[in-house]
KELO-687989 format. One record per residue (C-alpha): residue number from 1; x, y, z. Coordinates in Angstrom, 3 decimals. Example, Ala and Ser with C-alpha at 12.3 -4.5 7.8 and 13.67 -1.06 7.14 Angstrom:
! residues 2
num,c1,c2,c3
1,12.300,-4.500,7.800 $
2,13.670,-1.060,7.140 $
//
This chain:
! residues 558
num,c1,c2,c3
1,28.306,-111.704,-0.785 $
2,28.761,-109.453,2.223 $
3,31.476,-106.920,2.706 $
4,33.040,-105.814,5.909 $
5,31.109,-103.713,8.324 $
6,32.152,-100.065,8.539 $
7,32.814,-98.754,11.973 $
8,30.517,-95.983,13.196 $
9,30.434,-94.004,16.418 $
10,26.803,-94.029,17.311 $
11,25.869,-97.466,18.627 $
12,25.466,-99.068,15.158 $
13,27.317,-99.948,12.000 $
14,27.020,-99.721,8.243 $
15,27.098,-102.949,6.181 $
16,27.578,-103.425,2.492 $
17,25.958,-106.240,0.530 $
18,26.308,-107.221,-3.073 $
19,24.410,-109.424,-5.522 $
20,25.093,-110.754,-9.005 $
21,22.852,-111.490,-12.002 $
22,23.308,-112.361,-15.648 $
23,22.124,-110.465,-18.653 $
24,21.717,-111.967,-22.111 $
25,22.583,-109.753,-25.017 $
26,21.432,-110.766,-28.502 $
27,23.825,-110.917,-31.448 $
28,23.153,-111.551,-35.089 $
29,26.352,-113.457,-35.787 $
30,27.066,-115.196,-32.533 $
31,25.082,-117.239,-30.125 $
32,23.543,-115.525,-27.130 $
33,26.006,-114.589,-24.413 $
34,25.308,-113.952,-20.712 $
35,26.935,-110.884,-19.105 $
36,27.100,-110.755,-15.310 $
37,26.053,-107.504,-13.429 $
38,26.639,-106.482,-9.846 $
39,24.713,-104.217,-7.437 $
40,25.681,-102.779,-4.059 $
41,23.443,-101.695,-1.205 $
42,24.277,-99.759,1.941 $
43,22.345,-100.326,5.117 $
44,22.697,-99.171,8.702 $
45,22.264,-101.570,11.574 $
46,21.618,-99.998,14.924 $
47,23.076,-101.689,17.952 $
48,21.329,-99.430,20.450 $
49,17.920,-100.131,21.876 $
50,16.552,-96.881,20.256 $
51,16.505,-95.969,16.603 $
52,16.616,-92.217,17.277 $
53,19.623,-90.293,16.141 $
54,21.017,-87.997,18.820 $
55,22.656,-84.968,17.181 $
56,25.891,-83.677,18.495 $
57,25.341,-80.612,20.677 $
58,27.955,-77.890,20.438 $
59,28.544,-75.505,23.308 $
60,27.194,-72.047,22.579 $
61,29.310,-68.943,22.688 $
62,28.958,-66.389,25.452 $
63,26.748,-64.116,23.419 $
64,24.105,-66.803,22.984 $
65,22.526,-65.759,26.267 $
66,22.080,-62.286,24.989 $
67,20.147,-63.451,21.919 $
68,17.940,-65.813,23.973 $
69,17.391,-68.219,21.135 $
70,14.177,-70.166,21.093 $
71,14.376,-73.979,20.848 $
72,14.435,-75.275,17.308 $
73,11.518,-77.378,16.253 $
74,12.671,-79.834,13.634 $
75,10.299,-80.635,10.828 $
76,10.526,-83.913,8.849 $
77,12.078,-83.472,5.455 $
78,10.019,-84.501,2.451 $
79,11.261,-87.509,0.492 $
80,10.036,-89.841,-2.193 $
81,9.304,-92.392,0.526 $
82,6.923,-90.054,2.324 $
83,4.088,-91.535,0.355 $
84,4.845,-94.936,1.930 $
85,4.647,-93.459,5.402 $
86,8.405,-93.433,5.960 $
87,9.816,-90.337,7.665 $
88,13.331,-89.359,6.809 $
89,15.186,-87.811,9.725 $
90,17.092,-84.569,9.429 $
91,20.658,-85.337,8.335 $
92,23.289,-85.128,10.956 $
93,25.362,-82.040,11.140 $
94,26.201,-79.078,13.218 $
95,23.090,-77.167,14.248 $
96,22.769,-73.490,13.283 $
97,23.862,-70.975,15.864 $
98,21.252,-68.512,14.532 $
99,18.621,-70.593,12.767 $
100,16.688,-69.167,9.816 $
101,13.406,-67.766,10.973 $
102,10.321,-69.256,9.461 $
103,8.862,-67.082,6.681 $
104,5.534,-66.939,8.506 $
105,7.178,-65.561,11.619 $
106,8.889,-62.696,9.807 $
107,7.160,-59.313,9.812 $
108,6.586,-57.558,6.501 $
109,9.478,-55.340,5.526 $
110,8.725,-51.612,5.863 $
111,7.501,-50.088,2.677 $
112,9.467,-47.029,1.631 $
113,7.849,-43.838,0.308 $
114,7.271,-43.998,-3.393 $
115,9.231,-41.488,-5.431 $
116,7.440,-42.100,-8.687 $
117,4.074,-40.459,-7.874 $
118,2.833,-37.241,-9.435 $
119,4.031,-33.899,-8.140 $
120,0.624,-32.979,-6.689 $
121,0.177,-36.169,-4.653 $
122,3.736,-36.011,-3.329 $
123,3.255,-32.427,-2.215 $
124,-0.107,-33.274,-0.605 $
125,1.413,-36.437,0.927 $
126,-1.259,-38.603,-0.633 $
127,-0.986,-42.022,-2.223 $
128,-0.737,-41.747,-5.994 $
129,-2.015,-44.368,-8.426 $
130,0.710,-43.238,-10.853 $
131,-1.607,-43.145,-13.854 $
132,-0.104,-41.136,-16.689 $
133,-0.219,-38.481,-17.995 $
134,-2.489,-37.449,-15.074 $
135,-3.298,-39.588,-12.056 $
136,-6.878,-40.631,-11.352 $
137,-6.509,-39.817,-7.653 $
138,-6.164,-36.106,-8.408 $
139,-9.109,-36.228,-10.818 $
140,-11.371,-37.866,-8.222 $
141,-10.447,-35.214,-5.654 $
142,-10.975,-32.380,-8.141 $
143,-7.329,-31.345,-7.825 $
144,-5.156,-30.135,-10.672 $
145,-2.556,-32.854,-11.385 $
146,0.819,-31.298,-12.134 $
147,2.111,-34.437,-13.811 $
148,5.302,-36.285,-13.064 $
149,8.814,-34.972,-12.565 $
150,11.308,-35.836,-15.267 $
151,13.319,-38.965,-14.673 $
152,16.636,-38.198,-13.102 $
153,19.821,-39.946,-14.076 $
154,23.019,-40.086,-12.192 $
155,25.313,-37.158,-12.898 $
156,28.746,-36.320,-11.711 $
157,29.389,-33.268,-9.566 $
158,30.661,-31.295,-12.528 $
159,27.568,-32.136,-14.573 $
160,25.234,-31.076,-11.729 $
161,27.026,-27.753,-11.281 $
162,26.738,-27.026,-15.001 $
163,23.021,-27.880,-14.924 $
164,22.333,-25.547,-11.972 $
165,24.101,-22.670,-13.683 $
166,22.187,-23.270,-16.888 $
167,18.839,-23.476,-15.055 $
168,19.445,-20.236,-13.168 $
169,20.000,-18.450,-16.457 $
170,17.100,-20.043,-18.315 $
171,14.558,-19.527,-15.444 $
172,15.051,-16.061,-13.880 $
173,13.581,-15.463,-10.438 $
174,10.524,-13.247,-9.906 $
175,11.267,-9.601,-9.317 $
176,10.275,-8.130,-5.944 $
177,7.273,-5.780,-5.689 $
178,7.904,-2.238,-6.812 $
179,5.177,-0.849,-4.520 $
180,4.142,-2.739,-1.389 $
181,0.476,-3.701,-1.663 $
182,0.255,-3.440,-5.474 $
183,0.656,-7.096,-6.334 $
184,-1.136,-7.791,-9.635 $
185,-2.712,-6.188,-12.709 $
186,-6.055,-5.775,-10.921 $
187,-4.321,-3.865,-8.129 $
188,-2.772,-1.544,-10.712 $
189,-6.255,-1.014,-12.149 $
190,-7.522,-0.129,-8.647 $
191,-4.685,2.348,-8.147 $
192,-5.346,3.989,-11.507 $
193,-9.063,4.257,-10.698 $
194,-8.295,5.861,-7.342 $
195,-6.073,8.507,-8.925 $
196,-8.368,9.478,-11.802 $
197,-11.842,8.906,-10.322 $
198,-12.183,8.226,-6.590 $
199,-10.005,11.145,-5.493 $
200,-12.185,13.532,-7.514 $
201,-15.543,12.496,-6.012 $
202,-14.291,12.846,-2.423 $
203,-13.073,16.446,-2.501 $
204,-13.881,19.846,-3.950 $
205,-10.508,19.741,-5.678 $
206,-10.119,17.616,-8.784 $
207,-6.433,17.747,-9.669 $
208,-4.633,20.708,-8.129 $
209,-4.409,20.749,-4.319 $
210,-6.339,17.494,-4.062 $
211,-5.246,16.050,-0.674 $
212,-5.950,12.488,-1.738 $
213,-3.414,12.835,-4.539 $
214,-0.904,15.179,-2.935 $
215,-0.956,13.860,0.648 $
216,-2.391,10.361,0.970 $
217,-1.035,8.773,-2.199 $
218,2.634,9.696,-1.504 $
219,2.184,8.361,2.052 $
220,0.785,5.117,0.702 $
221,3.843,4.651,-1.515 $
222,5.880,4.223,1.685 $
223,3.250,2.570,3.900 $
224,1.807,-0.819,2.967 $
225,-1.221,-0.570,5.263 $
226,-2.360,2.751,3.801 $
227,-1.857,1.444,0.262 $
228,-4.086,-1.548,1.049 $
229,-6.689,0.885,2.417 $
230,-6.639,3.037,-0.728 $
231,-6.917,-0.008,-2.989 $
232,-9.781,-1.325,-0.854 $
233,-11.555,2.036,-1.202 $
234,-11.038,2.056,-4.960 $
235,-12.209,-1.555,-5.313 $
236,-15.353,-0.798,-3.297 $
237,-16.133,2.139,-5.557 $
238,-15.681,0.017,-8.676 $
239,-17.847,-2.759,-7.249 $
240,-20.636,-0.249,-6.473 $
241,-20.605,0.872,-10.113 $
242,-20.342,-2.589,-11.664 $
243,-21.280,-5.966,-10.209 $
244,-18.032,-7.882,-10.570 $
245,-16.978,-10.837,-8.441 $
246,-13.284,-10.195,-9.083 $
247,-13.653,-6.626,-7.777 $
248,-15.473,-7.850,-4.679 $
249,-12.916,-10.552,-3.875 $
250,-9.909,-8.304,-4.419 $
251,-11.250,-5.377,-2.411 $
252,-12.045,-7.807,0.421 $
253,-8.436,-9.025,0.270 $
254,-7.170,-5.463,0.610 $
255,-9.602,-4.728,3.448 $
256,-8.340,-7.699,5.459 $
257,-4.723,-6.734,4.765 $
258,-5.409,-3.124,5.802 $
259,-7.051,-4.156,9.076 $
260,-4.196,-6.581,9.800 $
261,-1.610,-3.843,9.279 $
262,-3.653,-1.399,11.337 $
263,-3.944,-3.703,14.351 $
264,-0.268,-4.720,14.073 $
265,0.920,-1.108,14.336 $
266,2.845,-0.702,17.600 $
267,1.426,2.727,18.331 $
268,-2.127,1.495,17.744 $
269,-1.513,-1.513,19.988 $
270,-0.380,0.797,22.800 $
271,-3.419,2.993,22.223 $
272,-5.790,0.009,22.374 $
273,-4.072,-1.126,25.574 $
274,-4.949,2.237,27.155 $
275,-1.656,4.091,26.803 $
276,-2.663,7.737,26.354 $
277,0.920,8.719,25.510 $
278,1.108,6.447,22.465 $
279,2.035,8.321,19.277 $
280,0.421,7.042,16.109 $
281,2.061,7.928,12.814 $
282,0.280,9.924,10.119 $
283,-0.163,7.014,7.639 $
284,-1.896,4.962,10.333 $
285,-4.177,7.873,11.163 $
286,-4.953,8.261,7.465 $
287,-5.962,4.606,7.360 $
288,-8.803,5.222,9.804 $
289,-10.236,7.948,7.562 $
290,-9.886,5.922,4.368 $
291,-11.672,2.942,5.918 $
292,-14.550,5.285,6.812 $
293,-14.753,6.254,3.157 $
294,-14.757,2.584,2.226 $
295,-17.969,2.204,4.229 $
296,-19.494,5.077,2.250 $
297,-18.412,3.741,-1.147 $
298,-19.627,0.227,-0.399 $
299,-22.991,1.508,0.868 $
300,-22.655,-0.276,4.200 $
301,-25.548,0.345,6.609 $
302,-24.327,-1.727,9.562 $
303,-22.334,1.015,11.292 $
304,-18.947,-0.359,10.226 $
305,-17.629,3.214,10.043 $
306,-17.971,3.753,13.820 $
307,-14.720,2.269,15.180 $
308,-12.695,4.168,12.586 $
309,-14.478,7.447,13.348 $
310,-13.993,6.918,17.084 $
311,-10.273,6.280,16.599 $
312,-9.914,9.419,14.485 $
313,-11.798,11.453,17.092 $
314,-9.399,10.313,19.808 $
315,-6.322,11.082,17.716 $
316,-7.512,14.581,16.847 $
317,-8.034,15.391,20.512 $
318,-4.813,13.838,21.860 $
319,-2.048,14.358,19.292 $
320,-0.876,16.793,16.665 $
321,0.856,15.848,13.443 $
322,4.200,17.518,12.667 $
323,2.926,17.799,9.081 $
324,0.749,20.916,9.311 $
325,-0.808,20.370,5.898 $
326,-1.880,16.846,6.809 $
327,-3.176,18.018,10.208 $
328,-5.409,20.616,8.544 $
329,-6.821,18.045,6.156 $
330,-7.330,15.509,8.951 $
331,-9.292,17.874,11.201 $
332,-11.493,19.233,8.421 $
333,-12.173,15.819,6.953 $
334,-13.117,14.331,10.322 $
335,-15.324,17.219,11.479 $
336,-17.219,17.225,8.176 $
337,-18.127,13.543,8.456 $
338,-18.635,13.730,12.202 $
339,-21.194,16.563,11.980 $
340,-22.941,14.943,8.999 $
341,-23.172,11.762,11.064 $
342,-24.958,13.642,13.848 $
343,-27.670,14.732,11.367 $
344,-28.811,11.136,10.788 $
345,-27.853,9.329,14.005 $
346,-29.577,9.342,17.372 $
347,-26.526,8.541,19.504 $
348,-23.683,10.181,17.575 $
349,-23.031,13.701,18.827 $
350,-20.462,15.687,16.885 $
351,-17.153,16.744,18.339 $
352,-18.274,20.403,17.984 $
353,-20.976,19.720,20.603 $
354,-18.314,19.050,23.237 $
355,-17.640,22.002,25.491 $
356,-13.930,21.220,25.839 $
357,-13.295,21.188,22.085 $
358,-12.441,24.310,20.137 $
359,-11.887,24.602,16.448 $
360,-8.136,24.967,15.751 $
361,-6.929,28.454,14.946 $
362,-5.576,27.399,11.564 $
363,-9.136,26.857,10.273 $
364,-9.443,30.425,8.950 $
365,-8.997,30.057,5.190 $
366,-12.320,28.975,3.620 $
367,-10.982,29.310,0.079 $
368,-8.415,26.597,0.769 $
369,-10.920,24.209,2.352 $
370,-11.202,20.696,0.969 $
371,-14.883,20.505,1.958 $
372,-17.601,23.021,2.867 $
373,-19.253,23.883,6.153 $
374,-16.344,23.274,8.514 $
375,-14.032,26.210,7.920 $
376,-16.796,28.763,7.268 $
377,-18.611,27.936,10.536 $
378,-21.889,26.548,9.185 $
379,-21.287,23.166,10.792 $
380,-21.098,24.864,14.170 $
381,-24.721,25.946,13.696 $
382,-25.718,22.467,12.563 $
383,-24.264,21.013,15.779 $
384,-26.263,23.488,17.862 $
385,-29.441,22.556,15.997 $
386,-28.746,18.913,16.771 $
387,-28.622,19.810,20.477 $
388,-32.050,21.449,20.152 $
389,-33.447,18.301,18.559 $
390,-32.187,16.197,21.447 $
391,-33.891,18.506,23.956 $
392,-37.168,18.439,22.010 $
393,-37.006,14.651,21.630 $
394,-36.511,14.296,25.375 $
395,-39.575,16.452,26.132 $
396,-41.714,14.533,23.644 $
397,-40.684,11.148,25.046 $
398,-41.469,12.296,28.589 $
399,-44.723,14.010,27.549 $
400,-43.560,17.429,28.707 $
401,-45.657,20.283,27.379 $
402,-44.963,22.277,25.399 $
403,-42.514,20.225,23.389 $
404,-40.712,23.411,22.376 $
405,-40.393,25.538,25.507 $
406,-39.281,29.137,25.579 $
407,-35.614,28.316,26.264 $
408,-35.448,26.106,23.182 $
409,-37.245,28.755,21.142 $
410,-34.861,31.464,22.353 $
411,-31.788,29.405,21.405 $
412,-33.323,28.720,17.975 $
413,-33.787,32.466,17.366 $
414,-30.123,33.075,18.166 $
415,-29.125,30.491,15.522 $
416,-31.564,32.039,13.027 $
417,-30.050,35.476,13.566 $
418,-26.524,34.119,13.096 $
419,-27.481,32.468,9.798 $
420,-28.959,35.707,8.487 $
421,-25.772,37.605,9.234 $
422,-23.477,34.881,7.964 $
423,-21.129,35.997,5.188 $
424,-19.784,33.594,2.577 $
425,-16.008,33.794,2.176 $
426,-15.962,32.198,-1.273 $
427,-15.573,34.079,-4.524 $
428,-19.024,35.372,-5.581 $
429,-20.886,33.450,-8.281 $
430,-18.270,30.687,-8.286 $
431,-19.370,27.055,-7.899 $
432,-17.977,27.047,-4.370 $
433,-19.996,30.176,-3.532 $
434,-23.212,28.648,-4.905 $
435,-22.580,25.419,-2.972 $
436,-21.919,27.419,0.210 $
437,-25.188,29.288,-0.174 $
438,-26.955,25.928,-0.633 $
439,-25.386,24.736,2.636 $
440,-26.611,27.872,4.431 $
441,-30.122,27.420,3.016 $
442,-30.313,23.774,4.100 $
443,-29.012,24.646,7.575 $
444,-31.940,27.028,7.959 $
445,-34.353,24.328,6.717 $
446,-32.860,21.952,9.300 $
447,-33.637,24.523,12.016 $
448,-37.173,25.081,10.729 $
449,-37.960,21.324,10.647 $
450,-36.682,21.071,14.223 $
451,-38.612,23.923,15.875 $
452,-41.927,24.180,14.010 $
453,-44.661,21.519,13.692 $
454,-44.277,18.890,10.964 $
455,-46.974,20.379,8.717 $
456,-46.937,22.276,5.397 $
457,-45.781,25.875,5.805 $
458,-45.438,28.670,3.282 $
459,-42.104,29.883,4.620 $
460,-40.811,26.320,4.507 $
461,-42.001,25.974,0.898 $
462,-40.192,29.177,-0.075 $
463,-37.034,28.010,1.671 $
464,-37.076,24.729,-0.291 $
465,-37.610,26.573,-3.583 $
466,-34.589,28.804,-2.925 $
467,-32.518,25.726,-2.143 $
468,-33.607,24.114,-5.430 $
469,-32.548,27.228,-7.336 $
470,-29.046,26.982,-5.903 $
471,-29.011,23.279,-6.682 $
472,-29.962,23.812,-10.317 $
473,-27.135,26.319,-10.771 $
474,-24.608,23.568,-10.073 $
475,-23.920,21.418,-13.171 $
476,-24.197,17.661,-12.747 $
477,-20.567,17.186,-13.801 $
478,-19.188,19.805,-11.398 $
479,-16.730,18.853,-8.645 $
480,-19.218,20.319,-6.145 $
481,-21.298,17.172,-6.603 $
482,-18.906,15.481,-4.179 $
483,-20.334,17.421,-1.197 $
484,-24.054,17.614,-2.105 $
485,-25.522,14.512,-0.464 $
486,-26.080,15.983,3.013 $
487,-27.731,19.270,1.860 $
488,-29.797,17.317,-0.665 $
489,-30.964,15.011,2.141 $
490,-32.072,17.974,4.295 $
491,-33.731,19.585,1.282 $
492,-35.710,16.405,0.613 $
493,-36.822,16.009,4.241 $
494,-38.331,19.527,4.031 $
495,-40.262,19.142,0.752 $
496,-43.950,18.972,1.726 $
497,-44.954,20.241,-1.704 $
498,-45.185,17.373,-4.208 $
499,-44.222,19.729,-7.056 $
500,-40.780,20.157,-5.496 $
501,-40.011,16.448,-5.304 $
502,-39.231,15.607,-8.985 $
503,-36.325,18.091,-8.970 $
504,-34.991,16.429,-5.824 $
505,-35.271,12.979,-7.438 $
506,-33.371,14.273,-10.476 $
507,-30.660,15.610,-8.163 $
508,-30.329,12.197,-6.500 $
509,-30.011,10.559,-9.934 $
510,-27.385,13.067,-11.039 $
511,-25.425,12.549,-7.850 $
512,-25.527,8.780,-8.335 $
513,-24.304,9.082,-11.913 $
514,-21.467,11.386,-10.882 $
515,-20.039,9.643,-7.810 $
516,-21.684,6.186,-7.699 $
517,-21.311,6.113,-3.909 $
518,-23.186,3.245,-2.284 $
519,-24.873,5.293,0.440 $
520,-26.825,7.549,-1.957 $
521,-29.634,5.041,-2.519 $
522,-30.204,4.635,1.217 $
523,-30.377,8.393,1.780 $
524,-32.907,8.633,-1.033 $
525,-35.049,5.861,0.437 $
526,-35.186,7.660,3.807 $
527,-36.306,10.849,2.051 $
528,-39.054,8.954,0.204 $
529,-40.188,7.405,3.511 $
530,-40.417,10.901,5.043 $
531,-42.540,11.985,2.063 $
532,-45.017,9.150,2.623 $
533,-45.320,10.130,6.289 $
534,-45.834,13.794,5.311 $
535,-48.622,12.860,2.915 $
536,-50.255,10.745,5.631 $
537,-50.174,13.680,8.066 $
538,-47.809,11.876,10.440 $
539,-46.152,14.498,12.670 $
540,-43.259,12.111,13.369 $
541,-41.933,12.810,9.869 $
542,-39.584,15.359,11.481 $
543,-37.701,12.580,13.323 $
544,-35.815,10.907,10.445 $
545,-33.123,9.739,12.886 $
546,-35.654,7.368,14.466 $
547,-36.871,6.322,11.007 $
548,-33.325,5.220,10.138 $
549,-33.001,3.302,13.402 $
550,-36.327,1.536,12.836 $
551,-35.065,0.349,9.456 $
552,-32.022,-1.136,11.176 $
553,-29.629,1.096,9.246 $
554,-26.582,3.052,10.358 $
555,-24.723,4.943,7.627 $
556,-23.115,8.285,6.778 $
557,-24.824,10.862,4.535 $
558,-21.612,12.250,3.081 $
//
C-alpha cells in the first residue's frame, strides 16, 4: 500500500510505502494463530535530472572578507553502507561561518615553561628531567642539585602576610662586613698573621713605633684597597712558609682586588693620564709600597715590583703628605728599597743618584729610623759606588784601558775616606749599633769589589772576617734580622776564602728561619754562583748584576 507523497522543495519528493505479513505464534492450549505485522519505508524520488544535493548558500556578513575564509572541502561521511560502495552525502544544513580547522592543519600549541623542575635547572635555565630527590641532568653535568622547591598552595592575602613576617624572623639576614676587605675566617687569619708576624720581619721595630701597625693598619681599616694589599702581603708570606692551596688562592684574590682598587682610584687615573697636578691620597700611596713587599714575600723574580716602585718614586718627588709621620716613613722605606735595588740591577739607578734630588731635611734622627742606611747616610755612599761600577762597566765593554782610570780611582778614595770618618749615631753596643757597623763594613767591601781586581786579597779577607764578627753578635731571633739580607749578600760576594763561607750559609739559613721571605733563596743562589766563578778564577765574578740578568731574574735583595 502506498501513502501520499510528501512535498519537498528541491526537485523531488518523499514517498512512503508499507507492507504486511503474518506471524504465527505457538500456544499450548489453543490452535496456532496468525498475527499481522506492518513495516514502513521512506524513500526519496528525485525529479531533477541530477542526483546532487545543492546546499543552501547563506550570504556572509561584512567581516567575512576580513577573515578570507578558504573554500570548504567536504569529505564523505562514513556509514555502514560504505562497505557496499555507497557514499552518503553530507546532511543538509546551514554551513559553518567559521569552519573547524582540520587537526592536521593546526600548529602545536606553545609549550609553557615548566615550574616543577629542580631549583638548579630553573636557575640555569636548563631542561630538568624532574627526577627526585635529585635530577639526573644535574648529576650528568657535575652540578650540585639543590632539589625541588616545596609545593605551594593557594593562600589568602592575610595568610601570605603572616608567612612573610614569620620567615623574616626565623631567617635573619646576613650582617654587613665589619671591616671592608675582611670577608671570611681565612681573611681574619691573614690579618692576625700580619699583625703578629709580618709587621715584625719588615721593620727594626717589633711592637712599639712599628709603622706597619701604627700607620698602615689604621689606614687600612678605612681604606678597602689598602686592606686588600695587606691581606695579600700576609697571605704571600704564609704561602712562602707553608705550601697551601687555600693560602695561594686567597692571596691571589686579594691581589686582584687590590690592583682593581688601585687602578680605580680617581687620583691614580689622573696620574696615569699624565696629569702632574693629580693628588693621590696616603692610603693609595701606601698600597704601592705594600705591593712591592708582596713581591719580596712571594719570592717573585720577574720584576713585578717595578711599576709599584716607579709609582712611589714619582709620588715622592711630586707631592708631600700632610701626615708628617707617614711622609717620613714613606721616604725612608722607598729609598731603602730603591738603593738596595741598584745593588743587584743593571738598569735601576737609585733616586739618590739623581742630581736634582736631595734628602729631606727631616731625615736627621737615626735613632728613630725604621730601617738602616738611609738616615745615617750610608746609602748615599752605596749610590756613589754604583755610579763607579757603571763607569767601569762602560770602559770594560768598550775595551778602554785601564778599566779603572785615575778619575774613578780618585772618586773611590774620597768614598773610602768618608767611610773611615763615618760616625754611627746609634747607642753603642746595642743591636742597632752592631747592625749599623755591619752595614758600614759591607759598604766598604762593595767599594773594594768594585775598584780592585776580582782575585783573592788579604785586605778583602780581613774585611770579610770583621763583617762576620758583627754578624755573629746579632742573635738569630733579633729584630735586626729584618734588614740583614742586603749586607749578607755583599758579604757573600766578597768571600774568596772557603773557610768564611760556612758562616755565611748559616746566616742565610737563620735569616730564612726568621723571616721566611721568598727572595732569600734567590739571593743565596747568586752568592753560590759567584763562589763557583771565584774558584774557577773568572774575573767576571765581580759583576753579579750581569749574573742575575743572565739567569733571567729580577728581584729585590731586601
